[in-house]
N, C-alpha and C positions, 0 to 999 in steps of 0.2 A: 288714502289708498290702503286697502286691506292687505296685511302681510300673509303670504302663502304659508300655511302650517308646514312644519318639517315632517318629512316622511320617514325619518330615521327612528328606530326604536328608542325607548326611553333609556335603556342601558347604554346605547351608543352615545346619546347626548350627554349622559352623566360622565362617561369616560372622557369625552372630548372636553367638557368643562374642567374635569380633574387634571387633564394634561396641560391645559392652558394655565391652571393654577400652579402646577409643578414647574412650568417654564418660568414663571415670574418669581420663583424662589420661595413661595409661601408653603408651609407645611401644616397639615392639620394636626390638631392636638392629639387625636387618636393615634397617629403615627408615632409621635414622640413618646407618649406614655407606653405604647406597646413595645417599642424597641428597648425601653429602659428595663422592662420586666422579662423580656423573652431571652431564653438561653440561645447560644450560637447555633446548635444543631438539635433536631428533634430526637427524642428517644426512639430507638429502632422498634420497640414493641408497639409504638403508636402508629406505625406506618403500614402495618399489615392490612391489606384489602382497602387501602385508602389511596386517593389520587394525590400525587405530588407534582406541583408545578415548579419547574426549575428555571431560574434565570441563567442561561448558558454562560454569558460573559461575566456576570456578576458573582456567580456561585461556583460553577463547575470548572472553568478554565483558569489557568494561572494569571496573575496580575503582576505588572501591566501587560496587556495583550496588544500586539501590533497586528493589524489586519492586512498589511501590505503583502507579507509572504504568501498568503492564501489567494489573494487576487493575482499575484504574479504566477502562481501555479496554474490558475485557470487560464490566464493569458497565454502561457507557454504551452501547457499540455493540451488544452482544448483548442487553442488557436495556433500560434507559431512563435518562434523565437523573435520574429520581427514585431509582433504585437507586444511581446514582453519587453522588447527594447523601447517601444513607444511609451509603455507604462512607466518604465524606468526614467525616461527623459522628462515625463510630465510630473513625476512624484514630488520634486521640490516645489513646484507650483501648487500641487494638491495639498502639500503640507502647509503652505501659507494659507490656503483656502480653509483648512481645518481650524486655524486660529480664529477665523471669522464665524464659521458655521460647520460643525461636525457633520450635519446632515448633507450639506452641499459637497463636502469632501467624499462622503460615502457614495452619493449619487454619481459623482464624477468618476470614481474608481470603478463603479459598476458599468458605466457607459463605455469606458476604455476597454475593460476586460471582457465584456459580454456582447458588445454590439456585433451582430451578424453571426454569432455562433449558433450551431444546431443544438436544440434542446437535448436530443438523444446523446450527443457527445458530452455535453456538460454533466448530465446525470451519470454517465459512465465514469467521468473523471471524479465526480463527488463520491463515488462508491469504490473506485479502484486506486486513486492517487491520494486524495485528501485525508482519508482515515489515518494513515501512517503519521502525518504531521499533526492532526488534531489530537490524537491519542497522546502525543508527547506533551501536550498542554494541559491534560486533565490532571486534577489534583486527587490525592488519596482521600483526604478528608471530605472533599466535595462529592466524590462518588460514594463513599461509605454512608453519607447522610441519607441517600435515597435508594440504595440498591435492594432493600427489602420491601420497597413500596409495591402496592398492588398494581397501580398504573402510573406511568411517568409521562408528563407532558413537558416538553422543553420549549422555551420561548427565547428567541434571539432577535436582537435589534441591530447588532453590529454587522451581521452578514445576511444576505438574501437566504431565504429558506432552502433553496436548492443546493447551496454550498455545504450545509451542515447536516441535512436530513439523512444522507447515506451513512455518515459516520455514527450519528446518534442512534439510529434505528438498528443498524447492523451489528455494532460493537458494544453499545452501552445499554441496550434493552429499552430504549425510549419508544413509547407507543405512538405519540403524536408530536409533531414539530410545528410550531406557529412562528412565522417570520414574514418578512416583507417579500412581496412578489415582484417579478420583473416582467414587463410587457413583452408579449410574443405575437408574431404574425407568421402563419404558415410554418410553424415548427422552428422558427429562428427568433432569437432574442433581439429586441430593438434597443435594449439598454436602459429603458426608463424605469426607475425604481419607484414603487408606490410610496405614498406618504406614510410616515411612522404612525400617525394617528389612526390610519385605516387598519393596520395590524393590531394596534392596541384595542380598537373597537371589537375585533374578533376575540381578543382575550376577555374583554368585558362581557360579551355575549356568552362566552363559555362559562364565566363565573356566575352569571345570572341563571344558567341552566343547572348549576350545582346547588342552587338555593334549595331545591326540593330534596336533593340528596342529603343536604345537611340536616333536614328535619328527620331523616331516617337514621341519623347517627353516623353518616358516612361522608363527612366533610372533607375538604381538600387541605393540603399543607403547602404553603408557599416558601420557597428558598430563594432569597434575593440578596442583592448587595444593598447596604444601608444608603438611603438617599437617592436610589436610582428611580427611574420612571416606573419600573415594575413594583418597587416598594410603595410608591404613592397609590398605584392602582389597587394593590392588595390591601392597603390600609383602608381604602374606600369601601372594600368588601370584607371588612374584618369579621363580620358575622358569618361569612361563607368560608373564608380562608384563614387558617391558623398560620400566621406569618413568622418566619425566622429570618432575621436580617443579620448580615455579616459585614462588619466594618473592614476598611482597607488594611488596618494594622494587623488584624487577626488573619486575614487572608494571605498576607505576605509571608507568614510563617508556615503556611501549608506546603506540603511536599509533593513533587511530581510523582505520578503513578508509574511504578516500575513495570517493565514489559511482562514480567511473569505474573503480575496482578491484573492484567487486562481481563475483563469479564469474558471475552472471547479472544482466543489467540489470533494474532495477526500473522498468518502464514503467507498470504499472497498480497502483493500490491504492484502497481504498474507505474508508468511514467518514466521520463528520462532523467529528471533532476534527482541526484542522490543527496542533496543537502537542502536545508531550509533556506529559501531565497529571501533573506532579509535585504534591505536596501544595499548595504555595503557588500554583502555576499554576492548579490546580483551584479553590482558594479564590477567586482573582481571577475565574475564569470564572463561577462561580455568583453572585458579587457583581455582576458586570456583566450577567448574563442578563436580569433585568427591563428594564434599560435597552436591551439589544440587541433585545428583542421590540418595544419602543416604536419604536426606530429603524427596524426592518424594516417595521412598519406605516406609519410616517410616510413613509419613502422610497418605498415601493410606491404609496402614495396620490398622492404628488407626481408620479411618472412616469406614473401612470394617468390623472390628472385634469387636469394642467397641461401647457401647451406646453413643449417642450424648452428654450426660451430662459429659462424660469423654473424648471423642475424641476431642470435641471443645476446652476445656481448654488445653489439651495436645498439640494440634496443635498450639495454641496461644503461648505456651511455646517455640516452635521451630521457631516462627516469623510469623506465618500465622495469619493475623488479620481478625476478623469478626465483623462488626458493624450491630447490629440489632435494627431497629426502629419499635417498635410495633405500630400497627394501633389502631384506636379508639375502645372502647368496644362496644359490640353488643347492639343495642337498643332493648327494649321489642318488638317493632313492628317487628323487624327483626327476633327475636326469634319465635314470633307467626307464621310468614311466614314460618320459617323453620319447625315448627311442622306440618303446613298444607301440606307441600310438602314431608313429610317423606314417604308417600305412593309411591311417584314416585322415589325419590332418597334419599339416606341417607348421602352421602358425600358432601363435598364442592368442588367447582371448583376454583382452583387458576390459574390465567392467568398472566404470567410474560414475560418480554422481554428476549431475548436469548443472553447471553454473552459467556458462555462456556457449555460444557457437564455436568458440575457440578451444573448447576442451580437448577434442581429438588432436588438434595441432600442438597443444601444450604437451600432451602425452607423447606425441611423436618427437618433439624437441627434447623431452626428458630422456627418451630412449635413444635419441640420435640416429633414428632409422625410419624408413617410410612405413606407414600403417594405412589401413583402410577404415573409414568411418561409415557407419550405416545411420540413416536418418529417415524419418517419415516425411518430413516436409522441410525443404530448404530452397531458398530463392535461386533462380538461375544465375544471378549476379554472384551470390556466395559460392556457388559451385564453380563458377568461372575463375574466381580469384583465389580459391582454396589451394594451398600448396601441397595438400595431400589428396588422395583419391577418396571420393565419396560415392556411396551407393544408396539408391532409394529403396525403401520398403513399401509394401502394398497394403498392409493391414490384413492380408489374408495369411493366417497362421502357417499353413502348410507351404505356401509359396515363399513366405519370408524365411522360414526355416531352411528351405532348399537353397535360397540365395546366400544366406549367411554361412551355411556349411561349405558352399562352393568358394566363397571368399576366404574362409578360414583355411581351406586346403591350399590356397595360393599365397598365404602370408598372414601377418599379424592383423588382428581385427579389434577395433575399439567400439564398444557399445555403451550407450547411456540408457539403462532400462527404465529410468523414471519417465522418459518420453517427453519431458518438457523441463524448462529451467525453473529453479526456485532460488530466490534471493536470500531468504531468511534461513536461520540455522535449523532447517527441517529437511528430512528426506521423504520424498513421495514414495508411493508403493512401487516396487520393482516388478516389471513384467518378467515372468518366469521363462520366457522363450530361450534366453541365453543359456540357461542351465541344462538344456537338452542338446547342446552342440558339442560338448567336449568333456573330458574327464576331470578337468580342473580349470579354475578361472583365476585371474590375477586382478584383485581389487586395486583401484587407484583412487585415493582420496584427494579431491580438489577443493581449494578454497580461493576466493577472489576478494580483493579489496579495491574500491574505487573512491575517489574524493570529489567527483563532480558529476559524472554522467553514468547512468546504468547502461550496460551493454545488452539488455534484454527488453523485449516489448511484445505485447499481444496483438498489436495492430498488423494485419498481414501486409499492408502496403509499406510498412516501415521496417519489417524484419531484416531486409537486406542491409539496413544501416547498422544493425546491432554490433558487428565487429568494429566498425568505425567509431561508434560512440565509446566503446570500451577503450580503444586506442587513443581517443581524444583526451582522456584523463591525464593530468600532469604526472601522477605517479601511480599508474595501475599496477596491481600486484597479483601474481599467481603463485599459489603454494601447491606443490605436487608431491604426494607421498605414495610410493609403491609399497603395498602391504604384502603380508605373507599370502601365499597361494591358498586357495580354498579348494580342497579335494572333493570332487563330486562322486558319490557312491555309484559304482558302475552297474549295480543291480537294482533297478527301481523297485523291485518287489520287496526289498528290505525296508522301504519307507512308504509303503502304502500305495504302490502303483506309480505309473509314469508321471501323470499330471500332478498328483500330490507330492511326489518326490521333487519335481522341478520348482514347485511353489515353496517348499521348505528350503531348498538351496537358495532361491532368490531372497527369502526372508533372512537367511543366515548371512548372506553377503551384505544385505542392507544393514544388519546389526553391526557387522565388522566395520563398515564405513562410518556408521553413526558413532561408534566408540572412538574411532581414530579422529574424527572431526569434532567430537563432543556436540553432535547434532541430535535432534529428537526424531526417531523414525515415526512415520505416520502411514495410514492406509489411504490417504488422499491420492487422487489421480490427476492426469492431465485434464480430464473432463471437469473435475471439481474446480480446478484453477480457472479454466476459461468460463465456466458458469459464473464464478465470482467476479472476474475482471472484465469479461466481454459480453456476458449474457448469451453465450453459445457454447457448443461442445468442443470447439477448437479443431474441428475436422476440416481440412482443406483439400482441394483437388490436387 
């Protein structure tokens, strides 16, 4: 019987034979001799306008690397807490499976984490949630080795491509990501992970295409872990790729990349989990979860039903910490100014940065008196349970100004001119509308700390749960500091007209809050945040 000839390209067949040879533990002589002579990292002057192929797990990320936390993030953030609990229960079995076959372990993790999830939601999580945790695993030396390269291609075998692509492209400047794909039907994942050989064949085909580029003096550079599969593949194509291999002992000494050294600053990120969900951390979370739900209900009821002089100490008894730093006393001149302005408005305008939906309530508790908070979008549930008065704005400048002036004439008003929350130590651009309302503003610097759950989200259907998630933390903390008043020039002509004057006042208040909090002021807006995290402008009806 005549054998049917293979339809695969010769490069695919050669890579497949090479993979089988690497699995059996045989190393080609070319690999051994190359690694003996090659330095750890390539000189930076050799990388200009060249293509660098990076082994993500073997070169870029810290070692040893556990993949469980990232699959747990997919399961919880793209799925649900129930799916995450299922993955947690199955993990001991999966760990035993990894002793027999690492590939079966990975396929099982993918099946549990991805089955039935929408592709659109997984891609959103990979761009909005995972980068924060992946960047914490990046090494300084690993990034320095290729940051001056002309083109960077990243290859991953420990994760499906969709999990790492958002982080690598958005924050590390990677042009192309090669990894294993997951089967999909009608926009939903079935959970079947393709074979490793298939993705390796794509790498082999890419290296074959570089053969012509090598003849033009523009060959590729490969950065891999010594003895890895990528190392064997690159050694097979040593005429195309100049390989630099890293041994485990050298990589152990590499340092984690500090936040201020990120190629692109991480201002926005999403998701509920405020910690890296390792196995034991996830066990602790699910053990605490029933108690956290009880604490959230109890604390919410206390703030909603009891006066602040009782609810604040009662919440402190349950572990919720509040640090109040009182501002300087009012000067006589300021009091005279207040008396002169009583004909126009009776209340004070408090301007604060925006950390959670509880910001106005925290300011009211610090003042120990009722205030009114204005907002562009808040859920009916949040309005119903809020212990303070809330008022909606329309995004029509003239109408919003009229409403805020009316509210200010009847009492104290709290505004968050950033227009949206920001978790990181940055301040977004301040809307200047508040600077047109009164002769002086009272800046209030707010800072929060959580240990388990973030109290913010960009998903419209889940925003009503934001205060509850903050209250579910074992020891949530609010720090409130009332700063010196900022006097607004009464004659806008002195500062270049009405509009220019209000913008300058807004920028000045932003700088005052940034200095008090040691945050960095930016010109980013609510639109920028939602474009990064949700792919829309964040405008809701």
